[in-house]
Structures are given as C-alpha cells and as structure tokens.
C-alpha positions in Angstrom: 99.7 99.8 106.0 96.4 98.0 106.1 97.6 95.2 108.3 98.5 97.4 111.2 95.3 96.3 113.0 96.6 92.8 113.3 98.6 94.0 116.3 95.4 94.7 118.2 95.8 91.4 119.9 98.7 92.9 121.9 96.1 94.9 123.8 95.4 91.7 125.8 98.9 91.8 127.3 99.0 92.8 130.9 101.9 94.8 132.4 104.3 92.6 134.3 104.6 92.9 138.0 108.0 93.9 139.1 109.4 91.0 141.1 112.0 93.3 142.5 109.6 96.0 143.8 111.7 96.4 146.8 115.0 97.1 145.1 114.3 100.8 144.7 114.4 100.7 140.9 111.7 102.8 139.1 108.8 100.7 137.8 106.8 101.7 134.7 103.2 102.5 135.6 100.2 101.9 133.4 99.5 104.4 130.6 97.0 106.4 132.5 98.4 106.1 136.0 95.6 104.0 137.4 95.6 100.6 139.0 93.9 97.8 137.0 90.2 97.5 137.6 88.4 94.7 139.1 84.8 93.3 139.3 82.4 94.1 136.5 85.3 94.6 134.0 86.7 91.1 134.6 83.2 89.7 134.3 82.7 91.3 131.0 86.1 90.1 129.8 85.1 86.5 130.7 81.8 87.0 128.9 83.6 88.2 125.7 86.0 85.2 125.8 83.0 82.8 125.8 82.0 84.1 122.4 85.4 84.7 121.0 85.1 81.4 119.0 82.4 83.0 116.8 84.8 85.5 115.4 87.4 82.8 114.9 84.9 80.6 113.1 83.8 83.5 110.9 87.5 84.2 110.0 88.1 80.5 109.1 84.9 80.3 107.0 85.9 83.5 105.1 89.4 82.2 104.5 88.2 78.8 103.2 85.6 80.4 100.9 88.2 82.8 99.6 90.7 80.0 98.9 87.9 78.2 97.0 87.1 81.3 94.9 90.8 81.9 94.3 91.4 78.4 93.2 88.5 78.6 90.7 89.7 81.9 89.3 93.3 80.7 88.7 92.3 77.2 87.5 92.5 78.4 83.8 95.9 80.1 84.3 98.9 78.1 83.2 102.4 78.4 84.7 103.7 79.7 81.4 101.1 82.4 81.3 101.8 83.3 84.9 105.6 83.4 84.4 105.1 85.6 81.3 102.8 88.0 83.2 105.2 88.1 86.2 108.2 89.0 84.0 106.2 91.5 82.0 106.7 94.3 84.4 109.1 96.9 83.2 112.1 98.2 85.2 110.3 101.5 85.5 107.2 99.8 87.0 109.3 97.9 89.5 111.4 100.9 90.5 108.3 103.0 91.1 106.7 100.2 93.1 109.8 99.9 95.3 109.7 103.7 95.8 106.1 103.5 97.0 106.9 100.7 99.3 109.5 102.9 101.0 106.9 105.7 101.3 104.3 103.3 102.8 106.8 102.0 105.4 107.9 105.5 106.3 104.2 106.3 107.0 104.1 103.1 109.2 106.9 104.5 111.3 104.7 107.6 112.0 102.1 105.2 113.5 104.4 104.5 116.4 105.7 108.1 116.6 102.2 109.5 117.0 101.3 106.8 119.6 104.4 107.7 121.6 103.5 111.3 121.4 100.0 110.5 122.8 101.5 108.5 125.6 104.0 111.3 126.3 106.9 109.0 125.9 110.2 110.2 124.4 111.9 107.7 122.2 114.5 108.6 119.5 113.0 108.4 116.1 115.7 106.0 114.9 114.5 103.5 117.5 110.9 104.2 116.7 111.5 103.6 113.0 113.4 100.4 113.6 110.7 99.0 116.0 107.8 100.0 113.7 109.3 98.9 110.4 110.7 95.5 111.7 107.5 94.6 113.7 105.2 95.3 110.7 107.5 93.6 108.2 107.8 90.5 110.3 104.1 90.2 111.3 102.9 90.9 107.7 104.7 87.8 106.6 104.5 85.4 109.6 101.1 86.4 111.0 100.5 85.8 114.7 101.1 89.5 115.6 100.9 88.8 119.4 103.9 86.6 119.1 105.8 88.1 116.2 105.2 91.9 116.1 104.8 91.9 119.9 108.2 90.1 120.4 110.0 92.5 118.0 108.4 95.6 119.6 109.2 94.4 123.1 112.8 93.5 122.1 113.5 97.0 120.9 111.3 99.2 123.1 112.1 97.5 126.4 115.7 98.7 126.0 114.1 102.2 126.2 112.4 101.4 129.5 108.9 100.7 128.1 106.9 98.0 129.9 104.6 95.5 128.2 101.7 97.6 129.3 102.9 100.7 127.5 103.8 98.7 124.4 100.3 97.4 124.3 98.9 100.9 124.7 101.2 102.1 121.9 99.8 99.3 119.7 96.2 100.4 120.4 96.8 104.0 119.5 98.7 102.9 116.3 95.6 100.8 115.4 93.4 103.9 115.6 95.8 105.6 113.1 95.3 102.7 110.7 91.5 102.6 110.9 91.0 106.4 110.7 93.1 106.5 107.6 91.4 103.5 106.1 87.9 104.8 106.9 88.6 108.2 105.4 90.0 106.8 102.2 87.3 104.2 101.8 84.5 106.7 102.4 85.7 109.3 100.0 86.5 106.7 97.3 83.1 105.1 97.5 81.3 108.4 97.2 83.4 109.8 94.4 83.8 106.6 92.4 80.4 105.0 93.1 79.6 104.5 89.4 82.9 103.0 88.2 82.9 100.7 91.3 79.4 99.6 90.5 80.6 98.2 87.2 83.6 96.4 88.7 81.9 95.0 91.8 78.4 94.5 90.4 76.8 96.6 93.1 74.4 99.6 92.7 75.6 103.2 92.7 73.3 104.0 95.6 74.7 101.1 97.6 78.3 102.3 97.1 77.4 105.9 97.9 75.4 104.8 101.0 78.3 102.7 102.2 80.7 105.6 101.6 78.5 108.1 103.5 78.2 105.7 106.4 81.9 105.1 106.6 82.8 108.7 106.4 80.1 109.6 108.9 81.6 107.0 111.4 85.0 108.7 111.0 83.6 112.2 111.5 81.5 111.0 114.5 84.7 109.7 116.1 86.5 113.0 115.5 83.5 114.8 117.0 83.4 112.4 119.9 87.1 113.0 120.9 86.7 116.7 120.4 83.9 117.3 122.9 85.9 116.1 125.8 88.7 113.8 126.7 87.9 110.2 126.0 89.4 107.0 127.2 89.0 103.2 126.7 89.6 100.4 129.1 91.7 97.4 128.0 91.9 94.6 130.5 91.5 97.0 133.3 93.9 99.7 132.0 92.5 103.1 131.2 94.0 104.6 128.0 93.3 108.2 127.1 92.5 108.6 123.4 94.1 111.3 121.3 92.2 114.6 120.9 91.1 116.2 117.6 94.5 117.6 116.6 96.4 114.3 117.0 93.4 112.3 115.6 93.5 114.4 112.4 97.3 113.7 112.2 96.5 110.0 112.6 93.9 110.1 109.8 96.3 111.9 107.4 99.1 109.5 108.2 96.9 106.4 107.8 95.4 107.8 104.6 98.9 108.4 103.2 100.0 104.8 104.1 96.9 103.3 102.5 97.3 105.3 99.3 101.0 104.5 99.0 100.4 100.8 99.6 97.6 100.8 97.0 99.9 102.6 94.6 102.4 99.7 94.8 100.0 97.3 93.3 98.4 99.9 91.0 101.7 100.6 89.1 102.3 96.9 88.7 99.0 96.3 86.9 99.2 95.7 83.1 99.2 98.8 80.9 95.9 100.0 79.5 93.7 98.6 82.3 91.6 101.8 82.3 91.0 101.8 86.1 91.5 105.2 87.8 93.7 105.2 90.9 90.9 106.5 93.1 88.6 103.7 92.0 91.4 101.2 92.5 92.0 102.5 96.1 88.5 101.6 97.1 89.0 98.1 95.7 92.3 97.8 97.5 90.8 98.9 100.8 87.9 96.5 100.6 90.3 93.6 99.7 92.6 94.6 102.6 89.7 94.8 105.1 88.6 91.3 104.1 92.2 90.1 104.4 92.3 91.5 107.9 89.0 89.8 108.8 90.4 86.4 107.7 93.4 86.8 110.1 95.6 85.2 107.4 99.2 86.5 107.2 99.0 89.5 104.9 95.5 88.6 104.0 97.0 85.8 101.8 94.4 84.3 99.4 91.6 86.5 100.5 93.2 89.7 99.3 94.1 88.1 95.9 90.6 86.6 95.4 88.9 90.0 96.1 91.2 91.9 93.6 90.8 89.3 90.9 87.0 89.4 91.3 86.9 93.2 91.1 89.3 93.3 88.1 87.7 90.3 86.3 87.5 92.4 83.1 91.3 92.4 82.8 93.5 89.4 81.7 93.5 87.1 84.7 97.1 86.0 84.3 98.3 89.6 84.1 96.5 90.6 87.3 97.8 87.5 89.1 101.3 88.2 88.0 101.0 91.8 89.3 99.7 90.4 92.7 102.6 88.1 93.0 105.1 90.8 92.2 103.3 93.0 94.7 103.9 90.3 97.4 107.6 90.3 96.5 107.9 94.1 96.7 105.7 94.8 99.7 106.2 91.8 101.8 109.2 89.7 100.9 111.8 92.4 100.3 110.9 94.4 103.5 110.9 91.1 105.5 114.5 90.3 104.4 115.6 93.9 105.1 113.9 93.7 108.5 115.7 90.5 109.5 119.0 92.1 108.5 118.2 95.2 110.5 117.3 93.2 113.6 120.6 91.3 113.2 122.6 94.5 112.9 120.7 96.0 115.9 121.6 93.0 118.1 125.2 93.0 117.0 125.4 96.8 117.7 123.7 96.4 121.1 126.1 93.7 122.2 129.1 95.7 120.9 128.0 98.7 123.1 128.0 96.6 126.2 131.0 97.2 128.4 132.5 94.0 129.5 132.8 93.5 133.2 136.2 93.9 134.6 137.8 90.6 135.2 138.9 89.8 138.8 142.5 90.5 139.7 143.4 86.9 139.6 146.3 87.6 137.2 147.6 90.3 139.4 147.4 88.0 142.4 149.3 85.3 140.5 152.0 87.7 139.5 152.5 89.0 143.0 155.3 86.9 144.6 154.1 87.7 148.1 154.5 84.6 150.2 
C-alpha cells in the first residue's frame, strides 16, 4: 500500500562479501554486474550523512505536531461515544472492508513480482507472495523497516539464493511502484476533485489543480525519462537499471490499484450519509498517507488519523475516529496476525523438508561381535 516506501532504507544495505570465495560456490553478483564504485560517490555519501539529521528532525517535529492536533481533536470524544461508533459498523461494511484488504495485499505481492522481473530473477510466485505479504504486514505494524521488513525478506528470499544486494535492489524497484501509483492517483484526484477538496481542506481550487498538474507532470516526466533510453541509479556504489516504459506503466497501474483498494477499506467504514465521493476521499487518503510516511511512524500512526479527522471535520468526530480504529484493525492488526502465523508455518515446513543427516554406523559397530 502507501507504506511500501518505508522499505527504502534497505537500499543502504551492501552486498555481503563471500568469506568462502575460494570454495568454488557461485556468488551472487550485484544487480547490474558492476563492482562497487569508489571515490566521489563515497564522498557524496558522507556529505549526505552529515545532513541526514535534518530529515530526522523534520519527521520528529511533524509527528509531535500531529499528535498535538490529534489530541485536541479527540479531546471532546468520550469513550462511550467512541465505543458506540466503533461498534456501529454493519457486518456488510466489515466484510467489504476485509475483502478490500485482501485486494490491497494482493497488489502488494505484485510489487515484488514486478521488481523480480526487472532484475531478471526467477522466484516462484508463492514465495514472492509470502515474502511480500509478510514483510509489509510486519513493517506496517512494527516500523523500523530496515530491521523488520528487511529481516523477513532476507529470511525468505535468501533461501532462493538472493543476496542482500539483490534484496535491496528489489526493494528500490518496489518503491518506484508505490510512488508511481501514488503520484498518478493523487494527481488525477486533485485535478478532477479540486472543488470538493477545497471545501474539505480549506484550500483554493486553483491550488489543488496546480498541485495535481504538478504531480501528474512529475509522473509523466519520469515515464518519458525512462522511455528515451535506459536509465540507472546508483545506490551505495551499486548501479541499478530502472524499468523501461512498459514495466513502469505496469508499476503505475499496480500501485494505483493498491492505493485505491487501501483507501476503499477506510471509505466503506465511514458512517453512512457522509456525502464524500470516493474520488475525493482518495485524494484525502493519499495526502494523509504521504504525511504518515514523512513522519516515519509505524503505519503513520497519529499523523494519518489527524489528517483524516481534519479533512472530514464536517462529519461526527467520534464516528470518523471509530472508522479509523476499525480500519487499523482490518488493515494492520489482522494481516499482522496472519503474517506471523504464515511465517511460523513457513519455518515449520522448511525444517520438515530438511533431510536429517545419516547417523554414524555406531549401532552397527556395536552389534558386530568381531573381536
């Protein structure tokens, strides 16, 4: 969904050196087949690290401000009101929300599938689906994607012969899928729903349209950029070739499908008679998700809720907050539990497939009466 970009920190991982280079075993090369760069690239990396604290500070400030806004918004909501709103969802609403959660996570598995295709790696889809679903479900809830999603992905993909370098490359390509889809949906929604959004977000129609045009222009510019000739990016010295037009369009469609399905989960849980069109709500959802990503909080917790509550301030606050809590249960908690169960089953199945080593013939030696 919208939090796939949290995995971008994996790009910092370097391929491990094979300590047994002389044992004749094949070693996984870098994604582009080039040796890591030296010199100016390392200097630029050190320069970027010096100013990394600025982004961290901005994320902390955004998170603290959002928590303050959220606290003020919910200060008038009582526990009784919240409980009533939480339980107000009908079985039909919950069932439809669960169905859309399944659709969204199915799109997420396509993120990894497209990335593997770009890297020319053949991995069975069942393995891809398991790695993608579990890594996203775990990182959405726990945060720290370098440690959580990275560990889950390496745990599963390493059994298929993928090195840390290739797994990092896979994550980068998957991130492009997310941002292409997010940008396309946001740009179209802002242009088409500029007027309704202006009433909800207290912005001007021209501002919304201008932001939508700029966002859509950025997406189209990227597509044109990768169409003219083959493009590549360097990450910590590794050169990674970017997908061309055909695969980029596939990424954009997959990302857009994921975003719309995820937004649909919350949309169907909103109180009846809210009067907000789905296309308008998608734009609100994307903006809330992007702010949540910028905060680096697990699942955008606090920041996402504050943004949605502000945008839907015309609706009963306790009803919207109840829908947000139920959304957290459906989209985060339930997949998290399923992912933990799937990982446990995967580990048990993997151990069951291992052939035990043959025991030494001690028993035979003991039974042999030879003097």
